[in-house]
C-alpha positions in Angstrom: 0.0 0.0 0.0 1.2 3.5 -0.8 -0.1 7.0 0.0 -1.1 9.1 -3.1 -1.4 12.8 -2.6 -2.9 15.8 -4.4 -2.8 19.4 -3.5 -5.8 21.6 -4.4 -6.4 25.4 -4.5 -10.0 26.6 -4.4 -11.2 29.4 -6.6 -13.3 31.1 -3.9 -15.2 29.1 -1.2 -15.9 25.5 -0.3 -19.1 24.0 1.1 -20.0 20.5 2.2 -23.2 20.0 4.2 -22.7 18.2 7.5 -24.7 14.9 7.4 -28.3 15.2 8.5 -28.4 19.0 8.6 -31.4 20.4 6.9 -30.8 22.0 3.4 -32.5 25.1 4.8 -29.8 25.3 7.5 -26.7 23.8 5.9 -23.7 24.1 8.0 -20.4 22.9 6.4 -17.6 20.7 7.7 -14.2 22.4 7.2 -13.1 19.8 4.5 -14.9 17.3 2.2 -15.7 13.9 3.7 -13.9 10.7 2.6 -17.1 9.6 0.7 -17.2 13.0 -1.1 -13.5 12.7 -2.1 -14.1 9.2 -3.6 -17.2 10.3 -5.5 -15.4 13.3 -6.9 -12.6 11.1 -8.2 -15.1 8.7 -9.8 -17.3 11.4 -11.3 -14.2 13.2 -12.7 -13.2 10.1 -14.6 -16.7 9.6 -16.1 -17.3 13.3 -16.9 -13.9 13.8 -18.6 -13.7 10.5 -20.5 -17.3 9.4 -20.8 -16.2 6.0 -19.6 -18.6 4.7 -17.0 -16.9 1.3 -16.7 -13.6 3.1 -15.9 -15.4 5.0 -13.1 -16.9 1.8 -11.8 -13.5 0.1 -11.6 -12.0 3.1 -9.8 -14.8 3.1 -7.3 -14.2 -0.6 -6.5 -10.5 0.1 -6.0 -10.9 3.1 -3.6 -14.2 2.2 -1.9 -12.5 1.0 1.3 -9.4 3.2 1.1 -8.3 5.4 4.0 -8.4 9.1 3.3 -6.9 12.0 5.3 -6.6 15.6 4.5 -3.9 18.1 5.5 -5.4 21.3 6.7 -4.1 24.8 5.8 -2.8 27.2 8.4 -6.1 29.1 8.7 -9.7 28.3 7.9 -12.6 30.8 8.0 -16.3 29.8 8.0 -19.1 32.2 7.0 -22.9 31.7 7.4 -24.8 33.3 4.5 -28.5 34.0 4.2 -29.5 33.3 0.7 -32.5 32.9 -1.7 -32.9 29.4 -3.2 -35.3 27.3 -5.3 -36.9 24.3 -3.5 -38.7 21.5 -5.4 -42.3 21.3 -4.5 -43.8 18.1 -3.1 -45.5 15.7 -5.4 -49.1 16.9 -6.0 -48.4 20.5 -5.1 -47.2 21.6 -8.5 -49.1 24.4 -10.2 -50.0 24.9 -13.8 -48.9 28.2 -15.6 -50.5 29.5 -18.8 -47.9 31.2 -21.0 -47.7 32.3 -24.6 -45.8 29.1 -25.3 -48.5 27.0 -23.8 -49.1 25.3 -20.4 -46.1 24.8 -18.1 -45.8 22.9 -14.8 -44.2 25.0 -12.0 -42.2 22.4 -10.0 -40.1 24.8 -7.9 -40.9 27.5 -5.3 -38.8 30.4 -4.0 -37.6 30.1 -0.4 -34.7 31.2 1.8 -32.1 29.3 3.8 -28.7 29.5 5.5 -25.6 28.0 3.9 -22.1 28.0 5.5 -19.1 28.5 3.3 -15.4 27.9 4.0 -12.5 30.0 3.0 -8.9 28.6 3.1 -5.8 30.7 3.4 -3.9 28.2 1.3 -4.2 24.8 -0.5 -5.4 21.6 1.1 -3.7 18.2 0.5 -5.8 15.1 0.0 -4.2 11.7 0.7 -5.5 8.3 -0.2 -4.0 5.0 0.9 -4.2 2.6 -2.0 -2.5 -0.4 -3.5 0.6 0.1 -5.7 -1.3 -1.3 -8.7 -4.0 1.4 -8.3 -1.7 4.4 -7.5 -1.3 5.6 -11.1 -5.0 5.5 -11.8 -5.7 7.5 -8.6 -3.1 10.1 -9.5 -4.6 10.5 -12.9 -8.1 11.0 -11.5 -6.7 13.5 -8.9 -5.7 15.8 -11.7 -9.2 15.7 -13.3 -11.2 16.8 -10.2 -12.8 20.3 -10.6 -14.8 20.5 -7.4 -15.6 18.9 -4.1 -18.8 19.1 -2.2 -21.3 21.5 -3.7 -20.8 22.2 -7.5 -19.8 25.8 -6.8 -16.8 24.6 -4.7 -14.5 25.0 -7.7 -10.8 23.9 -7.3 -7.8 23.0 -9.3 -5.1 20.4 -8.8 -1.7 22.0 -8.3 0.2 18.7 -8.1 -0.3 15.0 -7.6 2.4 12.6 -6.4 3.2 9.7 -4.0 4.0 10.9 -0.5 3.2 10.2 3.1 1.1 12.6 5.1 2.2 14.5 8.1 -0.5 13.2 10.4 0.0 16.0 12.9 -1.5 18.4 10.3 -4.2 16.1 9.1 -7.7 15.0 10.2 -8.0 11.5 11.7 -10.9 9.3 12.7 -11.8 9.1 16.3 -12.1 5.5 17.5 -12.6 6.2 21.2 -13.2 9.1 23.5 -9.7 8.7 25.1 -8.0 9.7 21.8 -9.3 13.3 22.0 -10.0 13.7 25.7 -7.9 16.6 27.0 -6.6 17.3 23.6 -7.0 20.6 21.8 -9.0 20.3 18.6 -12.4 20.1 17.1 -14.5 17.0 16.1 -16.8 16.9 13.0 -19.0 14.2 11.7 -18.0 12.9 8.2 -19.2 10.1 6.0 -17.4 7.2 4.3 -18.3 4.1 2.4 -18.3 0.5 3.7 -17.2 -2.5 1.7 -20.9 -3.2 1.1 -21.3 -0.1 -1.1 -21.8 -0.7 -4.8 -21.3 1.5 -7.8 -25.0 1.2 -8.7 -25.9 2.7 -5.3 -23.8 5.8 -5.8 -24.5 6.2 -9.6 -26.9 9.2 -10.0 -28.3 7.6 -13.1 -29.2 4.4 -11.4 -32.6 3.6 -9.8 -30.8 2.1 -6.7 -30.1 4.1 -3.6 -27.6 3.7 -0.8 -28.8 1.1 1.6 -28.3 1.0 5.4 -24.8 -0.4 5.9 -23.3 1.0 2.7 -22.6 4.5 4.2 -21.3 5.1 7.7 -20.7 8.2 9.8 -17.5 8.7 11.6 -16.3 11.4 14.0 -13.1 13.0 12.8 -10.6 14.9 14.9 -9.4 18.2 13.4 -6.2 19.7 14.8 -7.8 23.2 14.9 -8.4 25.9 17.5 -10.8 28.8 17.4 -9.0 32.1 17.3 -12.1 34.3 16.6 -15.8 33.6 16.8 -18.7 35.9 15.9 -22.4 35.4 15.1 -21.8 34.4 11.5 -18.1 33.9 11.3 -15.5 31.6 12.8 -11.8 31.6 12.3 -9.7 28.5 13.0 -6.0 28.1 13.2 -4.2 24.8 12.7 -2.4 23.5 15.8 
């Protein structure tokens, strides 16, 4: 097994909704979850090459891989109040008469809060994978254009084989004793189990993720809060 690494710079902001938070009050984790990273790699291969089979093979290779992310020196989170479109419930659609004929109105205007993250530098994503899969992962790293929400645009600065400095990275919490008395912050992130299938994560498939295919893990972030206001929080890496 080897660690593959890619360094990403974000064009503006990043956002990834913490699991089970409402879309109308979508707080963000400071970095993308392991499952989000894996889906971004698979989606980039399919979108760029149009090869669904290649995306499926990559998913099967990295499904159970360990992922960690090296944090930048500072991270700022901002809560924004924004207007958005919400899909109406089935049966609540309305009919509109226009010059072009009858149209079904399936969305309604509403408001919500979304949290965005600003990095003061690039983040480094590490995946522990087999030597046979390393080159495929490195190629897919370079194709990724966003993580999390589709407006979280990023570019790959470099991709190589290197070990992470775990003191600067997030890590899963397996017991309370690991973080008790330690400075840092814990966030809930998602990852796939070995039961997850490509059909379950494929947006064009009728299948959905079943219980036991996706799990939630608490992750320890080596961060401390240096400034906190009503709609803004500034973190510094320890």
